[in-house]
C-alpha positions in Angstrom: 146.7 44.9 179.2 149.0 46.0 181.9 151.8 43.9 182.7 152.0 42.1 186.1 155.6 43.7 186.5 157.0 47.0 185.4 160.4 48.6 185.5 160.3 51.7 187.9 163.1 54.2 188.0 164.7 54.5 191.5 166.4 57.8 192.2 169.2 56.8 194.5 170.5 53.6 196.0 172.6 53.9 199.2 175.0 51.2 199.9 177.9 51.6 202.7 178.8 55.2 201.8 178.2 54.8 197.9 175.2 56.0 196.2 173.9 55.1 192.4 170.6 55.4 190.4 169.2 52.7 188.1 166.0 50.6 187.7 164.1 47.9 189.6 161.5 45.6 188.4 158.3 46.2 190.7 154.8 44.5 190.7 152.1 46.3 189.0 148.9 47.1 191.2 145.5 48.2 189.7 142.0 48.7 190.5 139.9 45.7 189.5 136.0 46.1 189.8 133.7 42.9 190.2 130.4 43.8 188.4 127.6 41.3 188.4 124.7 42.0 185.8 126.0 45.8 185.5 126.5 46.7 189.0 129.3 47.0 191.1 129.7 44.4 193.7 133.5 45.1 194.8 136.6 47.0 194.0 139.9 45.5 194.9 143.6 46.3 194.1 145.2 43.6 192.7 148.0 42.4 190.1 146.7 42.6 186.4 146.8 38.9 185.8 144.7 35.8 185.6 141.4 37.7 185.6 139.0 34.7 184.6 140.6 32.9 187.6 140.3 35.9 189.9 136.6 36.4 188.7 135.6 32.7 189.0 137.5 32.1 192.3 136.3 35.4 194.2 132.7 34.6 193.1 133.0 31.2 194.5 134.9 32.0 197.6 132.4 34.9 198.5 129.3 32.6 197.9 128.0 34.8 195.1 127.9 31.7 193.0 128.0 28.0 194.1 129.2 26.6 190.7 131.2 27.9 187.8 128.2 27.4 185.3 126.1 30.1 187.3 128.2 32.6 185.9 126.5 33.0 182.3 128.9 35.5 180.7 132.4 36.8 181.8 134.5 39.7 180.2 137.5 41.3 181.5 137.4 45.0 180.2 140.3 47.4 180.4 139.2 50.8 181.6 141.1 54.2 181.7 141.9 53.6 185.4 141.7 50.0 186.0 139.9 46.9 184.9 136.1 45.6 185.2 135.4 42.1 185.3 132.0 41.9 184.1 129.9 38.9 184.8 126.1 37.9 184.1 124.7 35.6 186.6 122.0 33.0 186.3 118.6 34.4 187.2 118.5 32.6 190.6 121.6 33.7 191.6 121.2 37.3 190.4 118.1 37.6 192.7 120.0 36.5 195.8 123.0 38.7 195.1 120.7 41.8 195.0 119.7 41.1 198.5 122.8 41.2 199.9 124.6 43.5 197.8 127.6 45.4 199.3 130.5 47.7 198.5 134.2 46.9 199.1 137.2 48.9 198.7 140.1 46.7 199.4 143.8 47.6 199.5 146.1 44.7 198.7 146.8 44.0 202.4 143.2 43.6 203.3 140.4 41.3 202.6 137.6 42.3 204.9 137.5 46.0 204.2 134.1 47.7 203.5 131.9 44.8 204.8 128.9 46.6 206.2 128.2 44.4 209.1 130.3 42.7 211.8 128.3 39.5 211.3 129.5 39.3 207.6 133.3 39.6 208.6 133.1 36.8 211.1 130.8 34.3 209.1 131.8 30.9 209.9 133.6 28.9 207.2 131.9 25.7 205.9 133.0 22.8 207.9 135.9 20.7 206.4 135.1 17.0 206.7 138.1 15.3 204.6 140.0 12.9 206.7 143.1 12.7 204.4 146.6 12.5 205.9 149.7 14.2 204.7 153.2 13.2 205.6 155.8 15.9 206.8 157.9 15.2 203.9 155.5 16.0 201.5 154.8 19.5 203.0 158.6 20.1 203.0 158.7 19.2 199.3 155.8 21.5 198.4 157.5 24.3 200.3 160.9 23.8 198.6 158.9 23.5 195.3 156.7 26.7 195.6 159.5 29.2 194.5 160.0 27.5 191.3 156.3 28.3 190.4 156.7 32.0 191.2 157.9 33.9 188.2 156.3 37.4 189.2 158.1 37.1 192.6 161.2 36.2 191.1 161.2 39.4 189.4 160.2 41.5 192.0 160.3 39.9 195.3 157.2 41.6 196.4 154.0 39.6 195.6 152.4 36.6 197.4 151.7 33.1 196.0 148.8 30.7 196.5 149.5 27.0 195.4 147.6 23.9 195.6 149.7 20.6 196.0 147.7 17.6 194.7 148.2 14.4 196.5 146.9 12.7 193.3 149.6 14.3 190.9 152.2 14.7 193.5 152.9 18.0 192.6 151.4 21.7 192.2 148.3 21.6 190.0 148.3 25.2 190.1 149.9 28.4 191.4 148.9 31.9 191.3 150.5 35.0 192.3 149.2 38.6 193.4 150.1 41.5 195.2 147.3 40.7 197.8 147.6 37.4 199.6 143.7 36.8 199.4 143.6 37.8 195.7 146.2 35.1 195.0 143.9 32.4 196.8 140.9 33.6 194.8 142.8 33.3 191.6 144.0 29.8 192.8 140.5 29.0 193.5 139.3 29.9 190.2 142.0 28.1 188.4 141.1 24.9 190.2 137.5 25.2 189.5 138.1 25.8 185.8 140.2 22.8 185.8 137.6 20.9 187.7 140.3 19.9 190.3 138.9 19.0 193.7 140.6 20.9 196.3 139.8 18.2 198.9 142.3 16.1 197.4 145.3 18.1 198.3 146.3 21.1 200.5 147.2 24.8 199.9 150.4 26.5 200.5 150.7 30.3 201.0 153.7 32.9 201.1 151.9 35.0 203.9 150.6 35.2 207.2 147.3 33.4 207.8 144.4 35.8 208.5 140.6 35.0 209.0 139.8 35.8 205.3 142.3 33.1 204.1 140.8 30.6 206.5 137.4 31.2 205.2 138.3 31.0 201.7 140.3 27.8 202.1 137.3 26.2 204.0 135.1 27.5 200.9 137.2 25.7 198.3 137.1 22.4 200.5 140.9 22.2 201.0 141.5 20.3 204.3 145.0 21.9 205.2 146.4 25.2 204.9 150.2 25.8 204.9 151.6 29.2 205.4 155.1 30.6 205.7 154.3 33.2 208.5 152.2 33.0 211.7 148.4 33.0 212.3 146.1 35.4 213.9 144.1 34.6 216.8 140.8 34.8 214.8 142.2 32.7 212.0 143.2 29.9 214.9 139.5 30.3 216.2 138.1 29.8 212.9 140.3 26.9 211.7 139.6 25.0 214.9 135.8 25.3 214.7 135.9 24.5 210.9 137.9 21.3 211.3 140.8 22.9 209.1 144.3 21.9 209.6 146.4 24.9 209.9 150.2 25.0 209.6 152.2 28.0 210.0 155.8 29.3 210.3 156.5 26.7 207.5 159.8 26.1 206.1 161.4 23.6 204.0 163.0 21.7 206.9 160.2 22.9 209.9 156.8 24.0 210.5 154.4 24.3 213.1 150.7 22.6 213.6 148.4 24.7 215.3 145.0 22.9 214.5 143.8 19.4 213.8 147.2 17.6 213.7 145.3 14.3 212.9 146.1 15.0 209.5 149.8 15.0 209.5 151.1 11.6 209.3 153.3 10.7 212.5 152.5 13.9 214.2 153.7 14.0 217.6 150.6 14.8 220.0 151.7 17.0 223.0 149.6 16.7 226.1 
């Protein structure tokens, strides 16, 4: 199996008039095909790691299955030019999938490429109903802790992470990394599903901007709150507001901005 990071030769490094060669650790990126009952549904560019989490999380977040046990078989197979995540579905789910099959060619920075209709791209996320509250200090602690759970990024400084902070355990229940931010979130969804951890009992932290597909996937997971280090798009804000998702962005370990549904943040100041 390809390693998630590899050493690459750099030809030249220029630094204040000096030049040198050497090596740098960079993240691996490979095509990953999702196949269901021998038919390809999607091809994504992704980091070659946590394939079972990726397959399960993608299948759940894309509503191909509703439960993990609707995937009857799962195998990650290395191919000459990438990987296939081969899944067999329960009979009923297989029939539904055939009626809505699509093709995706998704580069690392994009989670909606190749969708065949505008309706599919703007599908409303599931409504979030959880009413938990989170203290600002808990969010700051999660942001401070996330870097220690990013071994691939510590090597490469070039991948995203998605982590789930469990309020029950008062810490990260799982963190997943990938060159694509939406891939990292799919991997996280799969990890939580396999461990039978309810995403409603905590919040998601991401090292990226917030775009529409991250809101859709977060709501599909049932998490009531999404925290990210960069800014949201207008489309993401509209979707989060409509779905009752608390969206926090431009987050640091000493400050953050609440964009939607501040009632879940304890002691949040409401500005008229």
